[in-house]
C-alpha positions as CSV (number, residue, x, y, z in Angstrom):
1,X,129.1,117.1,83.3
2,X,127.8,116.6,86.9
3,X,125.6,113.6,87.5
4,X,122.3,114.3,89.2
5,X,121.7,112.7,92.5
6,X,119.0,110.0,92.5
7,X,116.7,109.0,95.3
8,X,114.2,106.2,95.6
9,X,111.4,106.7,98.1
10,X,108.8,104.1,99.0
11,X,105.4,105.1,100.5
12,X,105.8,108.4,98.7
13,X,102.2,109.3,97.8
14,X,101.2,111.0,101.0
15,X,102.4,112.0,104.5
16,X,106.1,111.8,105.4
17,X,107.0,110.1,102.1
18,X,105.5,112.8,100.0
19,X,107.1,115.5,102.2
20,X,110.5,113.9,101.8
21,X,110.1,113.6,98.0
22,X,109.2,117.3,97.9
23,X,112.2,118.2,100.0
24,X,114.6,116.2,97.8
25,X,113.1,117.6,94.6
26,X,113.8,121.1,95.8
27,X,117.4,120.0,96.5
28,X,117.8,118.9,92.9
29,X,117.4,115.1,93.2
30,X,116.0,113.0,90.4
31,X,113.3,110.9,92.0
32,X,111.8,107.4,91.8
33,X,108.7,107.3,93.8
34,X,106.3,104.5,94.6
35,X,103.2,103.7,96.7
36,X,100.2,101.4,96.4
37,X,97.7,104.2,95.7
38,X,98.3,105.0,92.0
39,X,96.0,108.1,91.9
40,X,97.6,109.8,94.9
41,X,101.0,108.9,93.7
42,X,100.3,110.4,90.3
43,X,99.2,113.7,91.9
44,X,102.3,113.8,94.0
45,X,104.5,113.0,91.0
46,X,103.0,115.9,89.0
47,X,103.9,118.3,91.8
48,X,107.4,116.9,92.0
49,X,108.0,117.2,88.3
50,X,107.2,121.0,88.6
51,X,110.6,121.5,90.2
52,X,112.3,120.5,87.0
53,X,114.0,117.2,87.9
54,X,113.3,113.8,86.6
55,X,110.5,112.0,88.3
56,X,109.6,108.3,87.7
57,X,106.3,107.3,89.3
58,X,105.9,103.5,89.7
59,X,102.8,102.4,91.7
60,X,102.9,99.0,93.4
61,X,103.4,97.0,96.6
62,X,106.9,96.8,97.9
63,X,106.1,93.4,99.3
64,X,106.0,92.2,95.7
65,X,109.3,91.0,94.3
66,X,108.4,92.0,90.7
67,X,107.6,95.5,91.8
68,X,110.9,95.8,93.7
69,X,112.8,94.7,90.5
70,X,111.0,97.4,88.6
71,X,112.1,100.0,91.1
72,X,115.7,98.9,90.9
73,X,115.6,98.8,87.1
74,X,114.4,102.4,87.1
75,X,117.3,103.4,89.4
76,X,119.7,101.5,87.1
77,X,118.4,103.5,84.1
78,X,119.4,106.6,86.1
79,X,123.0,105.3,86.5
80,X,123.0,104.6,90.2
81,X,121.3,105.4,93.5
82,X,122.4,108.0,96.1
83,X,119.6,107.6,98.5
84,X,117.1,104.8,99.3
85,X,114.3,105.7,101.8
86,X,112.4,102.7,103.0
87,X,109.3,104.6,104.2
88,X,106.4,102.4,103.2
89,X,104.8,100.7,106.2
90,X,101.5,99.2,107.2
91,X,99.9,99.4,110.7
92,X,98.4,95.9,110.6
93,X,95.3,94.8,112.4
94,X,92.9,97.4,113.7
95,X,91.5,98.1,116.2
96,X,95.0,97.5,117.6
97,X,95.0,94.1,119.3
98,X,97.0,92.6,122.1
99,X,100.0,90.8,120.7
100,X,98.6,87.5,122.1
101,X,95.4,88.1,120.1
102,X,97.1,89.2,116.9
103,X,95.8,87.4,113.8
104,X,99.0,85.7,112.5
105,X,98.2,86.2,108.9
106,X,98.0,89.9,109.4
107,X,101.2,89.9,111.5
108,X,103.0,88.2,108.7
109,X,101.8,90.9,106.3
110,X,103.1,93.6,108.7
111,X,106.6,91.9,108.7
112,X,106.4,91.4,104.9
113,X,106.0,95.1,104.3
114,X,107.8,96.7,107.2
115,X,110.8,94.3,107.5
116,X,111.3,91.9,104.6
117,X,110.6,94.4,101.9
118,X,113.2,96.9,103.1
119,X,115.8,94.1,103.4
120,X,115.0,92.8,99.9
121,X,114.9,96.2,98.2
122,X,118.2,97.2,99.8
123,X,119.8,93.9,98.8
124,X,118.5,94.3,95.2
125,X,119.9,97.9,95.1
126,X,123.3,97.3,96.6
127,X,125.3,97.6,93.4
128,X,123.6,100.9,92.5
129,X,124.1,102.2,96.0
130,X,127.8,101.2,95.9
131,X,128.3,103.0,92.6
132,X,127.2,106.3,94.3
133,X,128.4,105.7,97.9
134,X,124.8,105.9,98.8
135,X,122.7,106.0,102.0
136,X,119.8,103.8,103.1
137,X,117.3,105.4,105.5
138,X,114.9,103.0,107.2
139,X,111.9,104.7,108.9
140,X,111.4,103.5,112.4
141,X,109.0,104.4,115.2
142,X,108.9,105.0,119.0
143,X,106.7,101.9,119.0
144,X,109.9,100.0,118.4
145,X,111.0,100.7,122.0
146,X,107.8,101.7,123.8
147,X,106.0,98.4,124.5
148,X,102.7,100.2,124.1
149,X,99.6,98.1,124.5
150,X,98.1,97.3,121.1
151,X,101.2,98.3,119.2
152,X,103.1,95.0,119.6
153,X,102.8,93.9,116.0
154,X,103.8,97.2,114.4
155,X,106.4,97.9,117.1
156,X,108.0,94.5,116.8
157,X,108.4,95.1,113.0
158,X,110.1,98.4,113.6
159,X,112.3,97.0,116.4
160,X,113.4,94.3,113.9
161,X,114.1,97.0,111.3
162,X,116.2,99.0,113.8
163,X,118.4,96.0,114.5
164,X,118.6,95.2,110.8
165,X,119.7,98.8,110.1
166,X,122.4,98.7,112.7
167,X,123.6,95.3,111.4
168,X,123.6,96.4,107.7
169,X,125.6,99.5,108.7
170,X,128.3,97.3,110.0
171,X,128.2,94.8,107.2
172,X,128.2,97.4,104.4
173,X,130.8,99.6,105.9
174,X,133.6,98.3,103.5
175,X,131.3,99.0,100.5
176,X,130.9,102.6,101.4
177,X,127.2,102.4,101.9
178,X,125.7,104.2,104.9
179,X,122.6,102.9,106.7
180,X,120.6,104.7,109.4
181,X,117.3,104.3,111.2
182,X,115.0,107.3,111.8
183,X,112.1,107.6,114.2
184,X,110.2,110.6,112.8
185,X,108.0,110.9,115.9
186,X,104.2,111.2,116.0
187,X,102.9,112.9,112.9
188,X,99.5,113.7,111.4
189,X,99.4,110.9,108.9
190,X,96.9,108.3,107.6
191,X,98.7,105.6,109.6
192,X,98.4,107.6,112.8
193,X,94.7,108.2,112.1
194,X,94.1,104.5,111.4
195,X,95.6,103.7,114.8
196,X,93.1,106.1,116.5
197,X,89.9,105.7,114.4
198,X,87.4,108.4,114.9
199,X,89.7,110.5,117.1
200,X,90.9,114.0,116.4
201,X,94.7,113.8,115.7
202,X,95.0,117.5,114.8
203,X,97.4,118.0,117.7
204,X,100.0,115.9,115.9
205,X,102.3,118.0,113.8
206,X,102.5,117.7,110.0
207,X,105.6,116.0,108.5
208,X,107.3,119.3,107.7
209,X,108.1,119.6,111.4
210,X,111.0,117.2,110.7
211,X,112.6,119.4,108.0
212,X,115.5,120.7,110.2
213,X,116.5,117.1,111.0
214,X,116.5,116.0,107.3
215,X,118.5,119.0,106.3
216,X,121.0,118.2,108.9
217,X,121.2,114.4,108.2
218,X,121.7,114.8,104.5
219,X,124.4,117.4,105.1
220,X,126.5,115.1,107.1
221,X,129.4,112.8,106.0
222,X,127.3,109.7,105.3
223,X,129.7,107.2,106.8
224,X,130.1,109.3,110.0
225,X,126.4,109.0,110.7
226,X,126.0,105.4,109.6
227,X,124.7,103.0,112.2
228,X,122.9,105.6,114.1
229,X,119.3,105.7,115.2
230,X,117.9,109.2,114.9
231,X,114.9,110.9,116.5
232,X,113.7,113.6,114.1
233,X,111.6,115.5,116.6
234,X,113.8,115.2,119.7
235,X,116.0,117.9,121.2
236,X,118.9,115.6,120.6
237,X,118.5,113.9,117.2
238,X,120.7,110.9,117.8
239,X,119.5,108.2,120.2
240,X,122.2,107.1,122.6
241,X,124.3,104.3,121.1
242,X,124.8,101.2,123.2
243,X,128.3,100.3,124.2
244,X,129.5,96.8,124.7
């Protein structure tokens, strides 16, 4: 009997996370989805279940160690983990402050959610990922490389996640676990709206614009793409790799 593929997606109630969950459900994945908003997550989970696969909806904050343990336990009950998508992120202080004015308690929270939580969840799930030869996808941002005024806190967290992704890819190579970073580009999401309060962001595309990229990425040999940083809306999806 063929074992179903299992994916765990954080920040899955809305936006890109919900789109990815929907895409994977159509591909036949069993899903574990999480987000802080329980009501929105339940609505998304109901839709996902309509595709016929198993869907476990576990609301909570990925910065909480107990919640991360619950997510890993859910994956363990499914027999392993093929795909971990660390999508949950927070923008941080708004209106976006200069980095020299950034409230340090809010900056710590940004790093807790955007950096430390993906590290910890990946670490906790290593045995399950190894069982399936799984892939870890860490969601990045152009703010990681842009140096945009006001985006220093969020951008620094994503720059750290980029380096962590590249390092993990090297360190987990012998365990058969693939790790990639993906910059999805500007999208019409709640986070983008929070960054531009009161502004019309209808010119930003919806998350489904990234569909061709995800179809390509998940169709590749996972170890061949490991260590890459990918641009989901660019003409060339893989960012140039640095050479030493």
